[in-house]
mmCIF file of the N, C-alpha and C atoms, coordinates in Angstrom:
data_MODEL
# 
_entry.id   MODEL 
# 
loop_
_atom_site.group_PDB 
_atom_site.id 
_atom_site.type_symbol 
_atom_site.label_atom_id 
_atom_site.label_alt_id 
_atom_site.label_comp_id 
_atom_site.label_asym_id 
_atom_site.label_entity_id 
_atom_site.label_seq_id 
_atom_site.pdbx_PDB_ins_code 
_atom_site.Cartn_x 
_atom_site.Cartn_y 
_atom_site.Cartn_z 
_atom_site.occupancy 
_atom_site.B_iso_or_equiv 
_atom_site.pdbx_formal_charge 
_atom_site.auth_seq_id 
_atom_site.auth_comp_id 
_atom_site.auth_asym_id 
_atom_site.auth_atom_id 
_atom_site.pdbx_PDB_model_num 
ATOM 1   N N  . UNK A 1 1  ? -14.530 -6.147  5.790   1.00 0.00 ? 1  UNK A N  1 
ATOM 2   C CA . UNK A 1 1  ? -14.562 -7.197  4.807   1.00 0.00 ? 1  UNK A CA 1 
ATOM 3   C C  . UNK A 1 1  ? -15.949 -7.202  4.158   1.00 0.00 ? 1  UNK A C  1 
ATOM 4   N N  . UNK A 1 2  ? -15.980 -7.351  2.846   1.00 0.00 ? 2  UNK A N  1 
ATOM 5   C CA . UNK A 1 2  ? -17.273 -7.443  2.152   1.00 0.00 ? 2  UNK A CA 1 
ATOM 6   C C  . UNK A 1 2  ? -18.076 -8.653  2.621   1.00 0.00 ? 2  UNK A C  1 
ATOM 7   N N  . UNK A 1 3  ? -19.386 -8.562  2.469   1.00 0.00 ? 3  UNK A N  1 
ATOM 8   C CA . UNK A 1 3  ? -20.264 -9.617  2.950   1.00 0.00 ? 3  UNK A CA 1 
ATOM 9   C C  . UNK A 1 3  ? -20.321 -10.846 2.068   1.00 0.00 ? 3  UNK A C  1 
ATOM 10  N N  . UNK A 1 4  ? -20.178 -10.670 0.760   1.00 0.00 ? 4  UNK A N  1 
ATOM 11  C CA . UNK A 1 4  ? -20.284 -11.863 -0.089  1.00 0.00 ? 4  UNK A CA 1 
ATOM 12  C C  . UNK A 1 4  ? -18.901 -12.461 -0.362  1.00 0.00 ? 4  UNK A C  1 
ATOM 13  N N  . UNK A 1 5  ? -18.889 -13.748 -0.639  1.00 0.00 ? 5  UNK A N  1 
ATOM 14  C CA . UNK A 1 5  ? -17.636 -14.499 -0.757  1.00 0.00 ? 5  UNK A CA 1 
ATOM 15  C C  . UNK A 1 5  ? -16.733 -13.981 -1.874  1.00 0.00 ? 5  UNK A C  1 
ATOM 16  N N  . UNK A 1 6  ? -17.300 -13.711 -3.037  1.00 0.00 ? 6  UNK A N  1 
ATOM 17  C CA . UNK A 1 6  ? -16.489 -13.270 -4.182  1.00 0.00 ? 6  UNK A CA 1 
ATOM 18  C C  . UNK A 1 6  ? -15.798 -11.936 -3.888  1.00 0.00 ? 6  UNK A C  1 
ATOM 19  N N  . UNK A 1 7  ? -16.534 -11.002 -3.307  1.00 0.00 ? 7  UNK A N  1 
ATOM 20  C CA . UNK A 1 7  ? -15.951 -9.705  -2.971  1.00 0.00 ? 7  UNK A CA 1 
ATOM 21  C C  . UNK A 1 7  ? -14.908 -9.834  -1.862  1.00 0.00 ? 7  UNK A C  1 
ATOM 22  N N  . UNK A 1 8  ? -15.153 -10.720 -0.902  1.00 0.00 ? 8  UNK A N  1 
ATOM 23  C CA . UNK A 1 8  ? -14.192 -10.942 0.183   1.00 0.00 ? 8  UNK A CA 1 
ATOM 24  C C  . UNK A 1 8  ? -12.892 -11.521 -0.364  1.00 0.00 ? 8  UNK A C  1 
ATOM 25  N N  . UNK A 1 9  ? -12.991 -12.482 -1.271  1.00 0.00 ? 9  UNK A N  1 
ATOM 26  C CA . UNK A 1 9  ? -11.793 -13.064 -1.879  1.00 0.00 ? 9  UNK A CA 1 
ATOM 27  C C  . UNK A 1 9  ? -11.034 -12.033 -2.702  1.00 0.00 ? 9  UNK A C  1 
ATOM 28  N N  . UNK A 1 10 ? -11.762 -11.179 -3.422  1.00 0.00 ? 10 UNK A N  1 
ATOM 29  C CA . UNK A 1 10 ? -11.115 -10.127 -4.204  1.00 0.00 ? 10 UNK A CA 1 
ATOM 30  C C  . UNK A 1 10 ? -10.391 -9.138  -3.285  1.00 0.00 ? 10 UNK A C  1 
ATOM 31  N N  . UNK A 1 11 ? -11.009 -8.790  -2.163  1.00 0.00 ? 11 UNK A N  1 
ATOM 32  C CA . UNK A 1 11 ? -10.372 -7.874  -1.211  1.00 0.00 ? 11 UNK A CA 1 
ATOM 33  C C  . UNK A 1 11 ? -9.119  -8.505  -0.607  1.00 0.00 ? 11 UNK A C  1 
ATOM 34  N N  . UNK A 1 12 ? -9.182  -9.780  -0.292  1.00 0.00 ? 12 UNK A N  1 
ATOM 35  C CA . UNK A 1 12 ? -8.019  -10.479 0.249   1.00 0.00 ? 12 UNK A CA 1 
ATOM 36  C C  . UNK A 1 12 ? -6.906  -10.565 -0.791  1.00 0.00 ? 12 UNK A C  1 
ATOM 37  N N  . UNK A 1 13 ? -7.260  -10.846 -2.041  1.00 0.00 ? 13 UNK A N  1 
ATOM 38  C CA . UNK A 1 13 ? -6.268  -10.903 -3.113  1.00 0.00 ? 13 UNK A CA 1 
ATOM 39  C C  . UNK A 1 13 ? -5.596  -9.547  -3.283  1.00 0.00 ? 13 UNK A C  1 
ATOM 40  N N  . UNK A 1 14 ? -6.365  -8.467  -3.224  1.00 0.00 ? 14 UNK A N  1 
ATOM 41  C CA . UNK A 1 14 ? -5.795  -7.120  -3.337  1.00 0.00 ? 14 UNK A CA 1 
ATOM 42  C C  . UNK A 1 14 ? -4.833  -6.829  -2.190  1.00 0.00 ? 14 UNK A C  1 
ATOM 43  N N  . UNK A 1 15 ? -5.209  -7.238  -0.988  1.00 0.00 ? 15 UNK A N  1 
ATOM 44  C CA . UNK A 1 15 ? -4.337  -7.029  0.176   1.00 0.00 ? 15 UNK A CA 1 
ATOM 45  C C  . UNK A 1 15 ? -3.040  -7.823  0.031   1.00 0.00 ? 15 UNK A C  1 
ATOM 46  N N  . UNK A 1 16 ? -3.142  -9.049  -0.432  1.00 0.00 ? 16 UNK A N  1 
ATOM 47  C CA . UNK A 1 16 ? -1.944  -9.878  -0.657  1.00 0.00 ? 16 UNK A CA 1 
ATOM 48  C C  . UNK A 1 16 ? -1.043  -9.237  -1.709  1.00 0.00 ? 16 UNK A C  1 
ATOM 49  N N  . UNK A 1 17 ? -1.656  -8.728  -2.785  1.00 0.00 ? 17 UNK A N  1 
ATOM 50  C CA . UNK A 1 17 ? -0.902  -8.105  -3.873  1.00 0.00 ? 17 UNK A CA 1 
ATOM 51  C C  . UNK A 1 17 ? -0.168  -6.853  -3.379  1.00 0.00 ? 17 UNK A C  1 
ATOM 52  N N  . UNK A 1 18 ? -0.859  -6.017  -2.611  1.00 0.00 ? 18 UNK A N  1 
ATOM 53  C CA . UNK A 1 18 ? -0.229  -4.803  -2.075  1.00 0.00 ? 18 UNK A CA 1 
ATOM 54  C C  . UNK A 1 18 ? 0.940   -5.150  -1.151  1.00 0.00 ? 18 UNK A C  1 
ATOM 55  N N  . UNK A 1 19 ? 0.738   -6.150  -0.299  1.00 0.00 ? 19 UNK A N  1 
ATOM 56  C CA . UNK A 1 19 ? 1.798   -6.554  0.625   1.00 0.00 ? 19 UNK A CA 1 
ATOM 57  C C  . UNK A 1 19 ? 2.998   -7.107  -0.132  1.00 0.00 ? 19 UNK A C  1 
ATOM 58  N N  . UNK A 1 20 ? 2.744   -7.940  -1.134  1.00 0.00 ? 20 UNK A N  1 
ATOM 59  C CA . UNK A 1 20 ? 3.842   -8.481  -1.945  1.00 0.00 ? 20 UNK A CA 1 
ATOM 60  C C  . UNK A 1 20 ? 4.580   -7.356  -2.662  1.00 0.00 ? 20 UNK A C  1 
ATOM 61  N N  . UNK A 1 21 ? 3.851   -6.381  -3.181  1.00 0.00 ? 21 UNK A N  1 
ATOM 62  C CA . UNK A 1 21 ? 4.482   -5.243  -3.860  1.00 0.00 ? 21 UNK A CA 1 
ATOM 63  C C  . UNK A 1 21 ? 5.364   -4.450  -2.897  1.00 0.00 ? 21 UNK A C  1 
ATOM 64  N N  . UNK A 1 22 ? 4.867   -4.219  -1.688  1.00 0.00 ? 22 UNK A N  1 
ATOM 65  C CA . UNK A 1 22 ? 5.656   -3.484  -0.692  1.00 0.00 ? 22 UNK A CA 1 
ATOM 66  C C  . UNK A 1 22 ? 6.926   -4.236  -0.321  1.00 0.00 ? 22 UNK A C  1 
ATOM 67  N N  . UNK A 1 23 ? 6.821   -5.537  -0.188  1.00 0.00 ? 23 UNK A N  1 
ATOM 68  C CA . UNK A 1 23 ? 8.016   -6.339  0.139   1.00 0.00 ? 23 UNK A CA 1 
ATOM 69  C C  . UNK A 1 23 ? 9.006   -6.317  -1.011  1.00 0.00 ? 23 UNK A C  1 
ATOM 70  N N  . UNK A 1 24 ? 8.508   -6.352  -2.234  1.00 0.00 ? 24 UNK A N  1 
ATOM 71  C CA . UNK A 1 24 ? 9.383   -6.295  -3.400  1.00 0.00 ? 24 UNK A CA 1 
ATOM 72  C C  . UNK A 1 24 ? 10.104  -4.955  -3.456  1.00 0.00 ? 24 UNK A C  1 
ATOM 73  N N  . UNK A 1 25 ? 9.411   -3.862  -3.159  1.00 0.00 ? 25 UNK A N  1 
ATOM 74  C CA . UNK A 1 25 ? 10.027  -2.536  -3.164  1.00 0.00 ? 25 UNK A CA 1 
ATOM 75  C C  . UNK A 1 25 ? 11.117  -2.431  -2.102  1.00 0.00 ? 25 UNK A C  1 
ATOM 76  N N  . UNK A 1 26 ? 10.962  -3.135  -0.998  1.00 0.00 ? 26 UNK A N  1 
ATOM 77  C CA . UNK A 1 26 ? 11.938  -3.071  0.096   1.00 0.00 ? 26 UNK A CA 1 
ATOM 78  C C  . UNK A 1 26 ? 13.223  -3.827  -0.222  1.00 0.00 ? 26 UNK A C  1 
ATOM 79  N N  . UNK A 1 27 ? 13.225  -4.623  -1.280  1.00 0.00 ? 27 UNK A N  1 
ATOM 80  C CA . UNK A 1 27 ? 14.407  -5.424  -1.597  1.00 0.00 ? 27 UNK A CA 1 
ATOM 81  C C  . UNK A 1 27 ? 15.647  -4.582  -1.853  1.00 0.00 ? 27 UNK A C  1 
ATOM 82  N N  . UNK A 1 28 ? 15.482  -3.451  -2.517  1.00 0.00 ? 28 UNK A N  1 
ATOM 83  C CA . UNK A 1 28 ? 16.630  -2.631  -2.906  1.00 0.00 ? 28 UNK A CA 1 
ATOM 84  C C  . UNK A 1 28 ? 17.432  -2.086  -1.744  1.00 0.00 ? 28 UNK A C  1 
ATOM 85  N N  . UNK A 1 29 ? 16.788  -1.829  -0.625  1.00 0.00 ? 29 UNK A N  1 
ATOM 86  C CA . UNK A 1 29 ? 17.492  -1.246  0.516   1.00 0.00 ? 29 UNK A CA 1 
ATOM 87  C C  . UNK A 1 29 ? 17.778  -2.252  1.625   1.00 0.00 ? 29 UNK A C  1 
ATOM 88  N N  . UNK A 1 30 ? 17.406  -3.495  1.414   1.00 0.00 ? 30 UNK A N  1 
ATOM 89  C CA . UNK A 1 30 ? 17.595  -4.516  2.463   1.00 0.00 ? 30 UNK A CA 1 
ATOM 90  C C  . UNK A 1 30 ? 18.960  -5.178  2.336   1.00 0.00 ? 30 UNK A C  1 
ATOM 91  N N  . UNK A 1 31 ? 19.536  -5.569  3.462   1.00 0.00 ? 31 UNK A N  1 
ATOM 92  C CA . UNK A 1 31 ? 20.776  -6.350  3.412   1.00 0.00 ? 31 UNK A CA 1 
ATOM 93  C C  . UNK A 1 31 ? 20.506  -7.690  2.700   1.00 0.00 ? 31 UNK A C  1 
ATOM 94  N N  . UNK A 1 32 ? 21.540  -8.311  2.160   1.00 0.00 ? 32 UNK A N  1 
ATOM 95  C CA . UNK A 1 32 ? 21.344  -9.524  1.347   1.00 0.00 ? 32 UNK A CA 1 
ATOM 96  C C  . UNK A 1 32 ? 20.507  -10.629 1.983   1.00 0.00 ? 32 UNK A C  1 
ATOM 97  N N  . UNK A 1 33 ? 20.752  -10.954 3.232   1.00 0.00 ? 33 UNK A N  1 
ATOM 98  C CA . UNK A 1 33 ? 19.996  -12.039 3.868   1.00 0.00 ? 33 UNK A CA 1 
ATOM 99  C C  . UNK A 1 33 ? 18.521  -11.684 3.997   1.00 0.00 ? 33 UNK A C  1 
ATOM 100 N N  . UNK A 1 34 ? 18.233  -10.448 4.381   1.00 0.00 ? 34 UNK A N  1 
ATOM 101 C CA . UNK A 1 34 ? 16.853  -10.007 4.499   1.00 0.00 ? 34 UNK A CA 1 
ATOM 102 C C  . UNK A 1 34 ? 16.211  -9.909  3.121   1.00 0.00 ? 34 UNK A C  1 
ATOM 103 N N  . UNK A 1 35 ? 16.966  -9.473  2.126   1.00 0.00 ? 35 UNK A N  1 
ATOM 104 C CA . UNK A 1 35 ? 16.432  -9.377  0.761   1.00 0.00 ? 35 UNK A CA 1 
ATOM 105 C C  . UNK A 1 35 ? 16.002  -10.750 0.254   1.00 0.00 ? 35 UNK A C  1 
ATOM 106 N N  . UNK A 1 36 ? 16.784  -11.767 0.527   1.00 0.00 ? 36 UNK A N  1 
ATOM 107 C CA . UNK A 1 36 ? 16.404  -13.127 0.107   1.00 0.00 ? 36 UNK A CA 1 
ATOM 108 C C  . UNK A 1 36 ? 15.100  -13.555 0.775   1.00 0.00 ? 36 UNK A C  1 
ATOM 109 N N  . UNK A 1 37 ? 14.969  -13.279 2.059   1.00 0.00 ? 37 UNK A N  1 
ATOM 110 C CA . UNK A 1 37 ? 13.748  -13.623 2.782   1.00 0.00 ? 37 UNK A CA 1 
ATOM 111 C C  . UNK A 1 37 ? 12.556  -12.836 2.239   1.00 0.00 ? 37 UNK A C  1 
ATOM 112 N N  . UNK A 1 38 ? 12.735  -11.528 2.036   1.00 0.00 ? 38 UNK A N  1 
ATOM 113 C CA . UNK A 1 38 ? 11.657  -10.701 1.495   1.00 0.00 ? 38 UNK A CA 1 
ATOM 114 C C  . UNK A 1 38 ? 11.237  -11.176 0.111   1.00 0.00 ? 38 UNK A C  1 
ATOM 115 N N  . UNK A 1 39 ? 12.198  -11.548 -0.711  1.00 0.00 ? 39 UNK A N  1 
ATOM 116 C CA . UNK A 1 39 ? 11.876  -12.029 -2.059  1.00 0.00 ? 39 UNK A CA 1 
ATOM 117 C C  . UNK A 1 39 ? 11.039  -13.299 -1.986  1.00 0.00 ? 39 UNK A C  1 
ATOM 118 N N  . UNK A 1 40 ? 11.410  -14.193 -1.096  1.00 0.00 ? 40 UNK A N  1 
ATOM 119 C CA . UNK A 1 40 ? 10.675  -15.442 -0.943  1.00 0.00 ? 40 UNK A CA 1 
ATOM 120 C C  . UNK A 1 40 ? 9.250   -15.201 -0.449  1.00 0.00 ? 40 UNK A C  1 
ATOM 121 N N  . UNK A 1 41 ? 9.117   -14.342 0.558   1.00 0.00 ? 41 UNK A N  1 
ATOM 122 C CA . UNK A 1 41 ? 7.799   -14.067 1.122   1.00 0.00 ? 41 UNK A CA 1 
ATOM 123 C C  . UNK A 1 41 ? 6.946   -13.284 0.119   1.00 0.00 ? 41 UNK A C  1 
ATOM 124 N N  . UNK A 1 42 ? 7.567   -12.371 -0.624  1.00 0.00 ? 42 UNK A N  1 
ATOM 125 C CA . UNK A 1 42 ? 6.837   -11.623 -1.651  1.00 0.00 ? 42 UNK A CA 1 
ATOM 126 C C  . UNK A 1 42 ? 6.336   -12.556 -2.743  1.00 0.00 ? 42 UNK A C  1 
ATOM 127 N N  . UNK A 1 43 ? 7.150   -13.520 -3.135  1.00 0.00 ? 43 UNK A N  1 
ATOM 128 C CA . UNK A 1 43 ? 6.720   -14.483 -4.154  1.00 0.00 ? 43 UNK A CA 1 
ATOM 129 C C  . UNK A 1 43 ? 5.553   -15.318 -3.652  1.00 0.00 ? 43 UNK A C  1 
ATOM 130 N N  . UNK A 1 44 ? 5.603   -15.729 -2.403  1.00 0.00 ? 44 UNK A N  1 
ATOM 131 C CA . UNK A 1 44 ? 4.490   -16.493 -1.835  1.00 0.00 ? 44 UNK A CA 1 
ATOM 132 C C  . UNK A 1 44 ? 3.215   -15.647 -1.798  1.00 0.00 ? 44 UNK A C  1 
ATOM 133 N N  . UNK A 1 45 ? 3.349   -14.383 -1.419  1.00 0.00 ? 45 UNK A N  1 
ATOM 134 C CA . UNK A 1 45 ? 2.191   -13.494 -1.396  1.00 0.00 ? 45 UNK A CA 1 
ATOM 135 C C  . UNK A 1 45 ? 1.610   -13.267 -2.783  1.00 0.00 ? 45 UNK A C  1 
ATOM 136 N N  . UNK A 1 46 ? 2.481   -13.132 -3.778  1.00 0.00 ? 46 UNK A N  1 
ATOM 137 C CA . UNK A 1 46 ? 2.012   -12.964 -5.155  1.00 0.00 ? 46 UNK A CA 1 
ATOM 138 C C  . UNK A 1 46 ? 1.265   -14.210 -5.623  1.00 0.00 ? 46 UNK A C  1 
ATOM 139 N N  . UNK A 1 47 ? 1.755   -15.373 -5.233  1.00 0.00 ? 47 UNK A N  1 
ATOM 140 C CA . UNK A 1 47 ? 1.069   -16.620 -5.584  1.00 0.00 ? 47 UNK A CA 1 
ATOM 141 C C  . UNK A 1 47 ? -0.298  -16.691 -4.902  1.00 0.00 ? 47 UNK A C  1 
ATOM 142 N N  . UNK A 1 48 ? -0.357  -16.283 -3.649  1.00 0.00 ? 48 UNK A N  1 
ATOM 143 C CA . UNK A 1 48 ? -1.642  -16.258 -2.942  1.00 0.00 ? 48 UNK A CA 1 
ATOM 144 C C  . UNK A 1 48 ? -2.613  -15.322 -3.642  1.00 0.00 ? 48 UNK A C  1 
ATOM 145 N N  . UNK A 1 49 ? -2.139  -14.132 -4.022  1.00 0.00 ? 49 UNK A N  1 
ATOM 146 C CA . UNK A 1 49 ? -2.999  -13.165 -4.706  1.00 0.00 ? 49 UNK A CA 1 
ATOM 147 C C  . UNK A 1 49 ? -3.517  -13.741 -6.017  1.00 0.00 ? 49 UNK A C  1 
ATOM 148 N N  . UNK A 1 50 ? -2.641  -14.393 -6.743  1.00 0.00 ? 50 UNK A N  1 
ATOM 149 C CA . UNK A 1 50 ? -3.042  -15.007 -8.016  1.00 0.00 ? 50 UNK A CA 1 
ATOM 150 C C  . UNK A 1 50 ? -4.115  -16.070 -7.796  1.00 0.00 ? 50 UNK A C  1 
ATOM 151 N N  . UNK A 1 51 ? -3.874  -16.945 -6.847  1.00 0.00 ? 51 UNK A N  1 
ATOM 152 C CA . UNK A 1 51 ? -4.829  -18.026 -6.592  1.00 0.00 ? 51 UNK A CA 1 
ATOM 153 C C  . UNK A 1 51 ? -6.152  -17.518 -6.044  1.00 0.00 ? 51 UNK A C  1 
ATOM 154 N N  . UNK A 1 52 ? -6.098  -16.508 -5.194  1.00 0.00 ? 52 UNK A N  1 
ATOM 155 C CA . UNK A 1 52 ? -7.334  -15.932 -4.661  1.00 0.00 ? 52 UNK A CA 1 
ATOM 156 C C  . UNK A 1 52 ? -8.121  -15.200 -5.734  1.00 0.00 ? 52 UNK A C  1 
ATOM 157 N N  . UNK A 1 53 ? -7.420  -14.663 -6.707  1.00 0.00 ? 53 UNK A N  1 
ATOM 158 C CA . UNK A 1 53 ? -8.074  -13.909 -7.769  1.00 0.00 ? 53 UNK A CA 1 
ATOM 159 C C  . UNK A 1 53 ? -8.570  -14.765 -8.902  1.00 0.00 ? 53 UNK A C  1 
ATOM 160 N N  . UNK A 1 54 ? -8.174  -16.032 -8.943  1.00 0.00 ? 54 UNK A N  1 
ATOM 161 C CA . UNK A 1 54 ? -8.619  -16.899 -10.043 1.00 0.00 ? 54 UNK A CA 1 
ATOM 162 C C  . UNK A 1 54 ? -10.006 -17.456 -9.728  1.00 0.00 ? 54 UNK A C  1 
ATOM 163 N N  . UNK A 1 55 ? -10.717 -17.801 -10.762 1.00 0.00 ? 55 UNK A N  1 
ATOM 164 C CA . UNK A 1 55 ? -12.078 -18.326 -10.601 1.00 0.00 ? 55 UNK A CA 1 
ATOM 165 C C  . UNK A 1 55 ? -12.127 -19.842 -10.654 1.00 0.00 ? 55 UNK A C  1 
ATOM 166 N N  . UNK A 1 56 ? -11.012 -20.478 -10.370 1.00 0.00 ? 56 UNK A N  1 
ATOM 167 C CA . UNK A 1 56 ? -10.991 -21.947 -10.430 1.00 0.00 ? 56 UNK A CA 1 
ATOM 168 C C  . UNK A 1 56 ? -11.481 -22.578 -9.157  1.00 0.00 ? 56 UNK A C  1 
# 
């Protein structure tokens, strides 16, 4: 993890974004119930990435 706060938040946002992307890619091969769960968790991860990446 980077030493300064801004870089640490950016690294965390990138990790959240990658994880959300991977979950989204898995939707196509997942059974319906798992796909719904993956979609929900991917959306939450994307929201986390967005919020971590914003300067507010």
